[in-house]
C-alpha positions in Angstrom: 17.1 63.0 49.9 14.0 61.5 49.0 14.5 58.3 49.7 16.6 59.3 53.1 13.5 60.7 54.6 11.2 57.4 54.1 14.0 54.6 55.2 16.8 56.4 56.1 19.3 54.3 54.5 22.2 56.0 55.8 21.2 57.0 59.2 19.7 53.0 60.3 23.3 51.9 58.3 20.6 48.8 56.8 20.5 47.2 61.4 17.1 45.4 61.7 17.3 47.4 65.0 17.5 51.5 64.0 14.0 53.0 63.6 14.7 56.2 61.8 13.3 56.9 59.1 9.3 57.5 58.3 8.6 53.4 57.1 10.1 52.5 60.4 7.5 55.6 62.4 5.0 54.0 60.3 6.2 49.9 61.8 7.0 51.1 65.5 3.8 52.8 65.1 1.4 50.6 64.6 3.7 48.0 67.1 2.5 50.6 69.4 -1.2 50.3 68.5 -0.9 46.4 69.2 0.9 46.6 71.9 -1.5 48.9 73.9 -4.4 46.1 72.3 -2.8 43.3 73.7 -1.4 44.6 76.6 -3.7 47.3 77.6 -2.0 47.1 82.1 1.7 47.7 80.7 1.5 49.7 77.8 -0.1 53.1 77.3 -0.1 55.4 74.3 0.1 59.1 74.4 -0.5 62.1 72.2 2.4 64.8 71.9 -0.2 67.0 71.1 -1.8 66.1 74.5 1.6 65.9 76.1 2.8 69.6 75.2 -0.9 71.1 76.0 -1.7 69.3 79.5 2.1 67.9 81.2 0.5 68.3 84.2 -2.3 66.2 83.9 -0.7 64.3 81.2 2.6 63.4 83.4 0.4 62.5 87.2 -1.7 59.8 84.7 1.4 58.3 83.3 2.5 58.3 87.1 -0.7 56.7 88.9 -1.0 54.3 85.2 2.6 52.7 86.0 2.4 53.3 90.3 5.2 55.9 90.8 4.4 57.9 93.6 3.9 61.4 92.3 5.9 64.1 94.3 7.2 67.9 94.4 10.4 66.4 93.2 8.7 65.5 90.2 6.4 68.1 90.0 8.8 70.9 89.7 10.9 69.2 87.2 8.1 69.8 85.0 7.0 73.0 85.9 11.3 73.3 85.4 10.3 71.9 81.2 7.8 73.9 80.2 9.4 77.4 81.5 12.1 77.4 79.5 13.7 75.9 75.9 16.7 74.5 75.6 16.9 74.4 71.7 17.7 70.7 72.0 15.2 68.7 69.3 16.1 65.6 72.1 16.1 68.1 75.2 12.6 68.4 77.5 13.2 71.8 78.1 10.2 73.3 76.2 8.6 76.1 76.4 6.0 77.3 74.2 6.2 74.7 72.2 4.2 74.3 68.8 2.4 71.1 68.3 2.0 72.2 64.4 6.3 73.1 64.3 7.0 70.0 61.8 4.3 71.0 58.7 6.1 73.7 58.2 10.4 72.5 58.5 9.2 69.2 55.9 9.3 69.5 52.4 5.8 70.4 50.7 6.5 66.8 48.4 7.3 65.0 51.7 4.4 66.7 53.3 2.0 65.4 49.8 3.8 62.3 50.6 2.7 61.3 53.9 -0.2 62.5 53.4 -1.6 60.2 50.9 0.0 57.7 51.8 -2.7 54.2 52.6 -1.1 53.7 56.1 -0.4 57.5 57.4 -4.1 57.6 57.3 -4.9 54.2 59.1 -3.2 55.8 61.6 -4.7 58.9 62.2 -7.8 56.5 62.1 -6.3 55.0 65.0 -3.8 58.2 66.6 -5.7 61.3 65.8 -4.0 63.7 64.9 -4.7 67.3 64.7 
């Protein structure tokens, strides 16, 4: 289990295009920072906490950033996504989602390994997670 959470070799099947596991998550998180700095007109990082807390405002800003028109159908969908919960980890219907839910789900040894990781510290300086 300890190796799998870190590199997810069983899930990635040693394919470089797969991004499962903590090490791949860090790799892509650093890539997002780099791409946002290199192409600020094309990339924008959105913190899940902000999207969860201020869904309409964040979604509207993303639509503006992308040059996509915000309309009634979009607003209705965003409202619906915040008014029910489908319990699907990949779903978009997340009523009253707790931003810190992950902290209670990870084993303590994994939490401590992440919190003590110098890369996580560097990433947290940029992302400023709560």
